[in-house]
py3Dmol code that shows the C-alpha trace and the ligand (Angstrom):
import py3Dmol

protein = """\
ATOM      1  CA  MET A   1      99.727  95.329 133.213  1.00  0.00           C
ATOM      2  CA  SER A   2      97.883  98.573 132.414  1.00  0.00           C
ATOM      3  CA  LEU A   3      97.909 100.031 128.908  1.00  0.00           C
ATOM      4  CA  ARG A   4     100.078 102.845 130.272  1.00  0.00           C
ATOM      5  CA  GLU A   5     102.681 100.447 131.655  1.00  0.00           C
ATOM      6  CA  GLU A   6     102.637  98.431 128.442  1.00  0.00           C
ATOM      7  CA  LEU A   7     103.127 101.475 126.200  1.00  0.00           C
ATOM      8  CA  GLU A   8     105.749 103.116 128.431  1.00  0.00           C
ATOM      9  CA  ALA A   9     107.737  99.869 128.249  1.00  0.00           C
ATOM     10  CA  GLN A  10     107.629 100.294 124.435  1.00  0.00           C
ATOM     11  CA  GLY A  11     109.004 103.838 124.634  1.00  0.00           C
ATOM     12  CA  PHE A  12     105.791 105.881 124.729  1.00  0.00           C
ATOM     13  CA  LYS A  13     105.661 109.029 126.866  1.00  0.00           C
ATOM     14  CA  THR A  14     102.470 109.789 128.825  1.00  0.00           C
ATOM     15  CA  TYR A  15     100.571 113.079 129.048  1.00  0.00           C
ATOM     16  CA  GLU A  16      97.396 113.105 131.129  1.00  0.00           C
ATOM     17  CA  SER A  17      94.383 115.092 132.255  1.00  0.00           C
ATOM     18  CA  ASP A  18      91.413 114.110 134.392  1.00  0.00           C
ATOM     19  CA  GLU A  19      89.713 112.775 131.243  1.00  0.00           C
ATOM     20  CA  ILE A  20      92.350 111.094 129.162  1.00  0.00           C
ATOM     21  CA  GLU A  21      95.809 109.581 129.059  1.00  0.00           C
ATOM     22  CA  VAL A  22      97.650 110.442 125.830  1.00  0.00           C
ATOM     23  CA  PHE A  23     100.664 108.355 124.824  1.00  0.00           C
ATOM     24  CA  TRP A  24     103.229 109.378 122.217  1.00  0.00           C
ATOM     25  CA  ASN A  25     106.190 107.492 120.803  1.00  0.00           C
ATOM     26  CA  PRO A  26     108.746 109.783 119.133  1.00  0.00           C
ATOM     27  CA  GLN A  27     110.318 106.830 117.331  1.00  0.00           C
ATOM     28  CA  LEU A  28     107.071 106.042 115.542  1.00  0.00           C
ATOM     29  CA  CYS A  29     106.060 109.633 114.746  1.00  0.00           C
ATOM     30  CA  GLN A  30     106.214 110.448 111.029  1.00  0.00           C
ATOM     31  CA  HIS A  31     105.561 114.152 111.548  1.00  0.00           C
ATOM     32  CA  ALA A  32     102.497 113.960 109.344  1.00  0.00           C
ATOM     33  CA  ALA A  33     101.026 116.797 111.463  1.00  0.00           C
ATOM     34  CA  GLU A  34      97.494 115.405 111.512  1.00  0.00           C
ATOM     35  CA  CYS A  35      97.584 116.060 115.244  1.00  0.00           C
ATOM     36  CA  THR A  36      98.710 119.709 115.121  1.00  0.00           C
ATOM     37  CA  ARG A  37      96.250 120.446 112.302  1.00  0.00           C
ATOM     38  CA  GLY A  38      93.530 118.617 114.223  1.00  0.00           C
ATOM     39  CA  ASN A  39      93.937 120.622 117.422  1.00  0.00           C
ATOM     40  CA  GLY A  40      96.755 123.151 117.766  1.00  0.00           C
ATOM     41  CA  ASP A  41      95.894 123.921 121.392  1.00  0.00           C
ATOM     42  CA  VAL A  42      96.563 120.339 122.460  1.00  0.00           C
ATOM     43  CA  PHE A  43      99.355 119.504 119.999  1.00  0.00           C
ATOM     44  CA  ASN A  44     101.850 122.360 119.674  1.00  0.00           C
ATOM     45  CA  VAL A  45     105.440 121.548 118.732  1.00  0.00           C
ATOM     46  CA  THR A  46     106.713 125.005 119.759  1.00  0.00           C
ATOM     47  CA  ARG A  47     105.828 124.301 123.395  1.00  0.00           C
ATOM     48  CA  ARG A  48     107.239 121.925 126.028  1.00  0.00           C
ATOM     49  CA  PRO A  49     105.619 119.615 126.780  1.00  0.00           C
ATOM     50  CA  TRP A  50     104.226 119.705 123.237  1.00  0.00           C
ATOM     51  CA  ILE A  51     101.068 117.781 124.188  1.00  0.00           C
ATOM     52  CA  ASP A  52      98.659 119.439 126.636  1.00  0.00           C
ATOM     53  CA  PRO A  53      95.712 117.072 127.217  1.00  0.00           C
ATOM     54  CA  LYS A  54      94.016 119.665 129.441  1.00  0.00           C
ATOM     55  CA  ALA A  55      93.487 121.994 126.458  1.00  0.00           C
ATOM     56  CA  ALA A  56      90.440 120.084 125.111  1.00  0.00           C
ATOM     57  CA  SER A  57      87.961 117.438 126.193  1.00  0.00           C
ATOM     58  CA  GLY A  58      89.007 113.822 126.202  1.00  0.00           C
ATOM     59  CA  ALA A  59      86.529 113.029 123.427  1.00  0.00           C
ATOM     60  CA  GLU A  60      87.901 115.777 121.160  1.00  0.00           C
ATOM     61  CA  ILE A  61      91.479 114.618 121.688  1.00  0.00           C
ATOM     62  CA  ALA A  62      90.490 111.009 120.989  1.00  0.00           C
ATOM     63  CA  GLN A  63      89.002 112.054 117.627  1.00  0.00           C
ATOM     64  CA  VAL A  64      92.258 113.750 116.625  1.00  0.00           C
ATOM     65  CA  ILE A  65      94.402 110.825 117.756  1.00  0.00           C
ATOM     66  CA  ASP A  66      92.269 108.450 115.711  1.00  0.00           C
ATOM     67  CA  ARG A  67      93.607 110.248 112.609  1.00  0.00           C
ATOM     68  CA  CYS A  68      97.303 109.741 113.458  1.00  0.00           C
ATOM     69  CA  PRO A  69      98.579 107.617 110.563  1.00  0.00           C
ATOM     70  CA  SER A  70     101.669 106.163 112.237  1.00  0.00           C
ATOM     71  CA  GLY A  71     100.421 104.722 115.511  1.00  0.00           C
ATOM     72  CA  ALA A  72     102.696 107.165 117.371  1.00  0.00           C
ATOM     73  CA  LEU A  73      99.720 108.553 119.290  1.00  0.00           C
ATOM     74  CA  ARG A  74      97.524 106.339 121.456  1.00  0.00           C
ATOM     75  CA  TYR A  75      95.079 107.160 124.231  1.00  0.00           C
ATOM     76  CA  GLU A  76      92.914 105.798 126.985  1.00  0.00           C
ATOM     77  CA  LEU A  77      89.811 107.678 128.111  1.00  0.00           C
ATOM     78  CA  LYS A  78      89.337 107.756 131.869  1.00  0.00           C
ATOM     79  CA  LYS A  79      85.575 108.464 131.759  1.00  0.00           C
TER      80      LYS A  79
END
"""
ligand_1 = """\
8
LIG
S 99.699 112.770 113.651
Fe 100.933 111.136 114.525
S 102.589 110.832 113.089
Fe 101.661 112.823 112.670
S 102.877 114.301 113.815
Fe 101.156 113.708 115.057
S 101.931 112.041 116.311
Fe 103.336 112.264 114.633
"""
view = py3Dmol.view(width=600, height=400)
view.addModel(protein, "pdb")
view.setStyle({"model": 0}, {"cartoon": {"style": "trace"}})
view.addModel(ligand_1, "xyz")
view.setStyle({"model": 1}, {"stick": {}})
view.zoomTo()
view.show()
């Protein structure tokens, strides 16, 4: 089973670009806003979908996700 399949089975939603798959689980999110402060182009709660993984490089997004305190955000780099 891929990480994507595993996380989607746990309730995560997937957002992807050519460089990265971003997974988010609304039930785990504590709205700590580390993500929106970290990169407001990628993570913008006034927009739908609120995560746009094409708005930054995969490496930049990974750095922001590493600061998510709840485990609501996960990722897999494609390259
Ligand atoms: S950093 Fe994590 S817990 Fe905080 S708002 Fe973003 S996804 Fe939710």
